[in-house]
SEVEX-559380 format. One line per field, with one value per residue (C-alpha): residue number from 1; x, y, z negated. Coordinates in nm, 3 decimals. Layout:
N
num: [NUM, ...];
xx: [X, ...];
yy: [Y, ...];
zz: [Z, ...];
This chain:
417
num: [1, 2, 3, 4, 5, 6, 7, 8, 9, 10, 11, 12, 13, 14, 15, 16, 17, 18, 19, 20, 21, 22, 23, 24, 25, 26, 27, 28, 29, 30, 31, 32, 33, 34, 35, 36, 37, 38, 39, 40, 41, 42, 43, 44, 45, 46, 47, 48, 49, 50, 51, 52, 53, 54, 55, 56, 57, 58, 59, 60, 61, 62, 63, 64, 65, 66, 67, 68, 69, 70, 71, 72, 73, 74, 75, 76, 77, 78, 79, 80, 81, 82, 83, 84, 85, 86, 87, 88, 89, 90, 91, 92, 93, 94, 95, 96, 97, 98, 99, 100, 101, 102, 103, 104, 105, 106, 107, 108, 109, 110, 111, 112, 113, 114, 115, 116, 117, 118, 119, 120, 121, 122, 123, 124, 125, 126, 127, 128, 129, 130, 131, 132, 133, 134, 135, 136, 137, 138, 139, 140, 141, 142, 143, 144, 145, 146, 147, 148, 149, 150, 151, 152, 153, 154, 155, 156, 157, 158, 159, 160, 161, 162, 163, 164, 165, 166, 167, 168, 169, 170, 171, 172, 173, 174, 175, 176, 177, 178, 179, 180, 181, 182, 183, 184, 185, 186, 187, 188, 189, 190, 191, 192, 193, 194, 195, 196, 197, 198, 199, 200, 201, 202, 203, 204, 205, 206, 207, 208, 209, 210, 211, 212, 213, 214, 215, 216, 217, 218, 219, 220, 221, 222, 223, 224, 225, 226, 227, 228, 229, 230, 231, 232, 233, 234, 235, 236, 237, 238, 239, 240, 241, 242, 243, 244, 245, 246, 247, 248, 249, 250, 251, 252, 253, 254, 255, 256, 257, 258, 259, 260, 261, 262, 263, 264, 265, 266, 267, 268, 269, 270, 271, 272, 273, 274, 275, 276, 277, 278, 279, 280, 281, 282, 283, 284, 285, 286, 287, 288, 289, 290, 291, 292, 293, 294, 295, 296, 297, 298, 299, 300, 301, 302, 303, 304, 305, 306, 307, 308, 309, 310, 311, 312, 313, 314, 315, 316, 317, 318, 319, 320, 321, 322, 323, 324, 325, 326, 327, 328, 329, 330, 331, 332, 333, 334, 335, 336, 337, 338, 339, 340, 341, 342, 343, 344, 345, 346, 347, 348, 349, 350, 351, 352, 353, 354, 355, 356, 357, 358, 359, 360, 361, 362, 363, 364, 365, 366, 367, 368, 369, 370, 371, 372, 373, 374, 375, 376, 377, 378, 379, 380, 381, 382, 383, 384, 385, 386, 387, 388, 389, 390, 391, 392, 393, 394, 395, 396, 397, 398, 399, 400, 401, 402, 403, 404, 405, 406, 407, 408, 409, 410, 411, 412, 413, 414, 415, 416, 417];
xx: [7.551, 7.394, 7.584, 7.458, 7.108, 7.181, 7.329, 6.980, 6.719, 6.849, 6.731, 6.521, 6.204, 6.108, 6.453, 6.509, 6.175, 6.250, 6.528, 6.413, 6.162, 6.467, 6.669, 6.391, 6.277, 6.654, 6.511, 6.140, 5.911, 5.573, 5.436, 5.569, 5.910, 6.280, 6.502, 6.794, 7.080, 7.412, 7.700, 7.437, 7.370, 7.078, 7.372, 7.599, 7.366, 7.227, 7.582, 7.618, 7.338, 7.453, 7.838, 7.606, 7.425, 7.736, 8.009, 7.813, 7.910, 8.283, 8.251, 8.495, 8.404, 8.632, 8.575, 8.770, 8.795, 8.461, 8.309, 8.215, 8.151, 8.209, 8.128, 8.404, 8.343, 8.672, 8.721, 8.981, 9.173, 9.258, 9.452, 9.212, 9.012, 8.620, 8.301, 8.110, 7.739, 7.562, 7.384, 7.314, 7.152, 7.101, 6.744, 6.593, 6.455, 6.134, 6.226, 6.120, 6.188, 6.349, 6.518, 6.928, 6.857, 6.727, 7.041, 7.287, 7.016, 6.959, 7.319, 7.359, 7.080, 7.280, 7.604, 7.384, 7.279, 7.603, 7.724, 7.499, 7.536, 7.925, 7.989, 8.311, 8.370, 8.668, 8.679, 8.571, 8.245, 8.209, 7.893, 7.934, 7.672, 7.805, 7.844, 7.588, 7.414, 7.122, 7.300, 7.029, 7.252, 7.592, 7.563, 7.595, 7.494, 7.688, 7.961, 8.109, 8.144, 8.239, 8.552, 8.595, 8.588, 8.849, 8.612, 8.608, 8.898, 8.856, 8.970, 8.768, 8.496, 8.562, 8.510, 8.139, 7.894, 7.527, 7.288, 7.409, 7.752, 7.874, 8.111, 8.187, 8.513, 8.371, 8.078, 8.329, 8.534, 8.234, 8.205, 8.544, 8.523, 8.196, 8.377, 8.695, 8.706, 8.684, 8.959, 9.053, 9.166, 9.227, 8.968, 8.929, 9.065, 9.071, 8.671, 8.581, 8.263, 7.994, 7.648, 7.382, 6.965, 6.761, 6.367, 6.276, 6.131, 5.902, 5.615, 5.693, 5.791, 5.454, 5.240, 5.408, 5.343, 5.713, 5.899, 6.302, 6.436, 6.784, 6.872, 7.007, 7.158, 7.116, 6.988, 7.236, 7.200, 7.304, 7.307, 7.346, 7.321, 7.217, 7.244, 7.048, 7.132, 6.933, 6.918, 6.695, 6.434, 6.152, 5.828, 5.592, 5.796, 6.089, 5.959, 5.855, 6.109, 6.382, 6.366, 6.653, 6.431, 6.634, 6.281, 6.111, 6.450, 6.449, 6.087, 6.181, 6.483, 6.248, 5.986, 6.283, 6.381, 6.061, 5.966, 6.382, 6.289, 5.930, 5.881, 5.543, 5.681, 5.772, 6.161, 6.308, 6.307, 6.341, 6.322, 6.369, 6.360, 6.577, 6.466, 6.600, 6.478, 6.650, 6.581, 6.241, 6.087, 5.738, 5.792, 6.112, 6.225, 6.421, 6.805, 6.932, 6.764, 6.933, 6.798, 6.888, 6.868, 6.799, 6.828, 6.818, 6.755, 6.857, 7.007, 7.390, 7.344, 7.044, 7.121, 7.464, 7.253, 6.983, 7.227, 7.459, 7.196, 7.119, 7.421, 7.297, 6.954, 7.017, 7.216, 6.942, 6.649, 6.860, 6.701, 6.920, 7.035, 7.346, 7.337, 7.556, 7.560, 7.764, 7.727, 7.772, 7.766, 7.749, 7.673, 7.637, 7.386, 7.538, 7.489, 7.571, 7.799, 7.585, 7.840, 7.669, 7.322, 7.322, 7.447, 7.124, 6.899, 7.038, 6.980, 6.611, 6.516, 6.656, 6.409, 6.136, 6.071, 5.879, 6.151, 6.180, 6.503, 6.451, 6.672, 6.706, 6.590, 6.681, 7.059, 7.293, 7.657, 7.649, 7.687, 8.059, 8.120, 8.031, 8.371, 8.578, 8.454, 8.195, 7.871, 7.490, 7.133, 6.860, 6.524, 6.197, 5.865, 5.776, 5.419, 5.270, 5.635, 5.679, 5.982, 6.117, 5.810, 5.744, 5.459, 5.728, 5.630, 5.757, 5.625, 5.849, 5.806, 5.940, 6.211, 6.295, 6.298, 6.546, 6.759, 6.746, 6.836, 7.099, 7.272, 7.276, 7.445, 7.677, 7.770, 7.846, 8.060, 8.253, 8.341, 8.528, 8.885];
yy: [-16.815, -16.591, -16.231, -16.236, -16.305, -16.010, -15.794, -15.847, -15.778, -15.439, -15.369, -15.086, -15.021, -14.727, -14.552, -14.712, -14.559, -14.252, -14.164, -14.229, -13.980, -13.733, -13.795, -13.726, -13.414, -13.312, -13.277, -13.312, -13.201, -13.121, -13.443, -13.610, -13.750, -13.609, -13.450, -13.471, -13.533, -13.640, -13.400, -13.108, -12.973, -13.142, -13.486, -13.239, -13.179, -13.545, -13.686, -13.455, -13.586, -13.936, -13.847, -13.697, -14.012, -14.200, -14.040, -14.152, -14.512, -14.387, -14.451, -14.304, -14.138, -14.129, -14.018, -14.050, -13.845, -13.873, -13.880, -14.196, -14.187, -14.468, -14.463, -14.729, -14.967, -15.120, -15.450, -15.654, -15.697, -15.337, -15.489, -15.710, -15.668, -15.499, -15.624, -15.370, -15.225, -14.937, -14.782, -14.454, -14.139, -13.911, -13.934, -13.863, -13.535, -13.657, -13.966, -14.165, -14.189, -14.529, -14.602, -14.635, -14.473, -14.772, -14.912, -14.656, -14.617, -15.031, -15.024, -14.742, -14.906, -15.294, -15.070, -14.921, -15.289, -15.363, -15.114, -15.150, -15.526, -15.492, -15.710, -15.698, -15.827, -16.022, -15.756, -15.404, -15.328, -15.037, -14.876, -14.667, -14.425, -14.447, -14.117, -14.088, -14.408, -14.222, -14.077, -13.804, -13.538, -13.642, -13.934, -14.256, -14.343, -14.606, -14.364, -14.380, -14.793, -14.835, -14.599, -14.802, -15.101, -14.930, -14.948, -14.601, -14.330, -14.102, -13.799, -13.848, -13.859, -13.594, -13.376, -13.499, -13.204, -13.161, -12.963, -12.613, -12.661, -12.778, -13.069, -13.324, -13.183, -12.921, -13.058, -13.304, -12.986, -12.821, -13.199, -13.183, -12.818, -12.902, -13.164, -13.013, -13.282, -13.562, -13.809, -13.858, -14.197, -14.318, -14.497, -14.897, -15.129, -15.491, -15.551, -15.912, -15.895, -15.682, -15.700, -15.439, -15.383, -15.214, -15.190, -15.413, -15.155, -15.388, -15.591, -15.967, -15.985, -15.809, -16.005, -16.318, -16.242, -16.246, -16.045, -16.071, -16.147, -16.323, -16.185, -16.377, -16.160, -15.827, -15.808, -15.651, -15.308, -15.109, -14.731, -14.495, -14.073, -13.959, -13.670, -13.581, -13.268, -13.084, -12.715, -12.425, -12.249, -12.077, -12.285, -12.128, -12.038, -12.302, -12.581, -12.944, -13.108, -12.911, -12.948, -13.067, -13.126, -13.283, -13.386, -13.554, -13.745, -13.864, -13.975, -14.188, -14.301, -14.393, -14.544, -14.809, -14.831, -14.923, -15.178, -15.355, -15.413, -15.519, -15.802, -15.985, -16.153, -15.807, -15.938, -15.662, -15.338, -15.052, -14.673, -14.329, -14.140, -13.796, -13.604, -13.247, -13.057, -12.706, -12.402, -12.540, -12.243, -12.315, -12.123, -12.300, -12.618, -12.803, -12.836, -13.035, -13.310, -13.505, -13.846, -14.095, -14.469, -14.734, -15.113, -15.400, -15.814, -16.072, -16.285, -16.086, -16.275, -16.084, -15.766, -15.746, -15.803, -15.576, -15.306, -15.378, -15.280, -14.943, -14.752, -14.882, -14.835, -14.490, -14.391, -14.531, -14.378, -14.015, -13.847, -13.550, -13.481, -13.601, -13.845, -13.928, -14.239, -14.286, -14.574, -14.465, -14.850, -15.163, -15.404, -15.772, -15.975, -16.143, -16.394, -16.367, -16.637, -16.917, -16.850, -16.497, -16.584, -16.896, -16.644, -16.436, -16.723, -16.929, -16.569, -16.587, -16.904, -16.855, -16.540, -16.725, -16.487, -16.565, -16.556, -16.616, -16.603, -16.321, -16.117, -15.744, -15.598, -15.291, -15.169, -15.129, -15.058, -15.389, -15.523, -15.281, -15.474, -15.806, -15.787, -15.654, -15.897, -16.188, -15.985, -16.011, -15.816, -15.836, -15.691, -15.581, -15.484, -15.162, -15.089, -15.168, -15.221, -14.878, -14.647, -14.366, -14.187, -13.971, -14.203, -14.483, -14.604, -14.888, -15.046, -14.991, -15.332, -15.460, -15.220, -15.357, -15.751, -15.659, -15.417, -15.737, -15.971, -15.752, -15.732, -16.092, -16.131, -15.867, -15.972, -16.350, -16.245, -16.000, -16.240, -16.472, -16.419];
zz: [-19.950, -20.304, -20.185, -19.841, -19.951, -20.221, -19.937, -19.736, -20.016, -20.039, -19.722, -19.767, -19.511, -19.663, -19.648, -19.251, -19.204, -19.348, -19.163, -18.840, -18.837, -19.026, -18.765, -18.474, -18.594, -18.438, -18.099, -18.146, -17.880, -17.932, -17.775, -18.038, -17.895, -17.856, -17.633, -17.777, -17.442, -17.480, -17.614, -17.678, -17.990, -18.052, -18.039, -18.289, -18.501, -18.508, -18.548, -18.818, -19.039, -18.948, -19.130, -19.440, -19.453, -19.463, -19.663, -20.009, -19.897, -19.813, -19.431, -19.298, -18.938, -18.644, -18.289, -17.983, -17.657, -17.482, -17.803, -17.938, -18.315, -18.583, -18.928, -19.084, -19.404, -19.501, -19.560, -19.760, -19.455, -19.324, -19.035, -18.927, -18.606, -18.691, -18.643, -18.466, -18.446, -18.293, -18.022, -17.901, -18.038, -17.738, -17.564, -17.272, -17.204, -17.322, -17.479, -17.810, -18.195, -18.165, -17.828, -17.937, -18.262, -18.415, -18.340, -18.517, -18.801, -18.892, -18.887, -19.169, -19.332, -19.322, -19.493, -19.760, -19.856, -19.853, -20.034, -20.330, -20.330, -20.341, -20.053, -19.959, -19.616, -19.508, -19.222, -19.199, -19.017, -18.811, -18.671, -18.356, -18.152, -17.797, -17.605, -17.288, -17.295, -17.098, -16.820, -16.825, -16.873, -16.709, -16.466, -16.487, -16.800, -17.051, -17.017, -17.350, -17.389, -17.029, -17.111, -17.481, -17.231, -16.979, -16.677, -16.589, -16.585, -16.861, -16.635, -16.336, -16.646, -16.795, -16.462, -16.417, -16.444, -16.551, -16.345, -16.528, -16.449, -16.758, -16.741, -17.031, -17.085, -17.201, -17.415, -17.573, -17.633, -17.826, -18.030, -18.116, -18.268, -18.426, -18.646, -18.736, -18.987, -18.816, -18.756, -18.344, -18.255, -17.888, -17.628, -17.668, -17.977, -18.057, -18.173, -18.301, -18.208, -18.127, -18.187, -18.135, -18.241, -17.999, -17.952, -17.645, -17.381, -17.297, -17.370, -17.391, -17.783, -17.837, -17.595, -17.746, -18.074, -18.194, -18.421, -18.328, -17.946, -17.953, -17.617, -17.392, -17.158, -16.930, -16.555, -16.290, -16.205, -15.897, -15.904, -15.604, -15.582, -15.210, -15.016, -14.771, -14.543, -14.310, -14.188, -14.358, -14.124, -14.135, -14.180, -13.950, -13.654, -13.632, -13.397, -13.588, -13.271, -13.340, -13.736, -13.946, -14.207, -14.500, -14.724, -14.415, -14.386, -14.727, -14.713, -14.405, -14.591, -14.915, -14.689, -14.575, -14.942, -15.078, -14.766, -14.813, -15.225, -15.202, -15.399, -15.489, -15.799, -15.905, -15.997, -15.756, -15.963, -15.779, -15.890, -15.765, -16.090, -15.995, -15.688, -15.626, -15.275, -15.194, -15.132, -15.259, -15.122, -14.949, -14.648, -14.611, -14.438, -14.682, -14.624, -14.920, -15.115, -15.396, -15.479, -15.709, -15.657, -16.012, -15.829, -16.089, -16.030, -16.291, -16.007, -15.906, -15.541, -15.468, -15.656, -15.403, -15.120, -15.156, -15.285, -14.993, -14.719, -14.893, -14.732, -14.334, -14.409, -14.540, -14.217, -13.985, -14.121, -14.197, -13.829, -13.714, -14.102, -14.245, -14.546, -14.801, -15.018, -15.349, -15.555, -15.927, -16.094, -16.009, -16.322, -16.248, -16.460, -16.789, -17.077, -17.417, -17.575, -17.726, -18.024, -18.105, -18.047, -18.243, -18.584, -18.504, -18.440, -18.797, -18.972, -18.830, -18.911, -19.251, -19.309, -19.133, -18.918, -18.573, -18.319, -17.933, -17.682, -17.378, -17.144, -17.161, -16.862, -16.960, -16.971, -17.280, -17.425, -17.513, -17.108, -17.142, -17.450, -17.359, -17.159, -17.547, -17.757, -17.832, -17.797, -17.880, -17.905, -18.141, -17.994, -18.223, -18.038, -17.941, -17.900, -17.558, -17.429, -17.346, -17.411, -17.248, -17.320, -17.590, -17.679, -17.772, -18.104, -18.341, -18.675, -18.999, -19.091, -18.740, -18.805, -19.118, -19.041, -18.735, -19.011, -19.239, -18.910, -18.828, -19.207, -19.208, -18.900, -18.960, -19.269, -19.151, -18.894, -19.080, -19.399, -19.140, -19.164];
């Protein structure tokens, strides 16, 4: 297909790399990373930059009730369900320059190439920047894609607050106020296919000296928030035997959870990435502790068994304190359809790029789109497998190759009636 080859040939490594650097300036940290959290002023500025870049291409922007941002490249059949690609532009507080952003910018570069090649597919193509994929400001993550899928309730999600007491509702309203010219549309619409490009966030591609990962699926994940309630008291006068020390109880609970999830094969992933102690004063017995639990495993049955054991274990080791466990998300392992993986693989083989098939150990918005339409993912390497870190790094050439594969894949999918 000569026209598809023209699209791939129009991908610009220099432009793609330059836009990653420009986007990374919004929320840039002194350590060379990015702090651009969901629905923040920084993300509003990043959204405006995406719309600005898309304007010369005639891309039509839309947003919905949770702030998912779409840029539409019209196809020949305006009524046909579009093919969608993208990822997210929010980051962890000490995030990197490529996590999420690559999927959005690769999609934009793909449309730049289609515009230059005068390629008009049968179906429209849309780029999306999903709201709050990271879950660092508002919990849980993948909020925008989960609502798009219909898995979560909009009203209860809008009531979620960050640590400063600012709600999702207030933050979405601020985004919409900053984007008065962007049309609004309802959550969810028919999609013909979804393909997400992303950095691997792991070391496998680099270790195997492969450039492209054809992602087979995503391992399962359960997320909990635990609250341990004790009683404040004087650190010098209160007898230890009579204390209701929420931090001591939390340590006992975490020790038990660590033992529960011990795995000599290192397949079980157990992480406590958030812990908050109150009143957090040196001479006061802690009265309140909040902590998170992130549990992952590729086998849904094992994930289910371990996750189901958590509430009883917390209760057993709470000591004189009270404990509350709230499960924020429960996502089983999944496998992407062979038909989408075959299209990606055919494009990679045609471009003669070293590749392999591998599962995703991290969660992505593609998880939720899997239940909406045929879905796939394309991975590119990141240095040392390091991500969610200011040191996150990628090669411009790898991003370029990933964008070429994405362009070929989306072009083929969108050119089908």
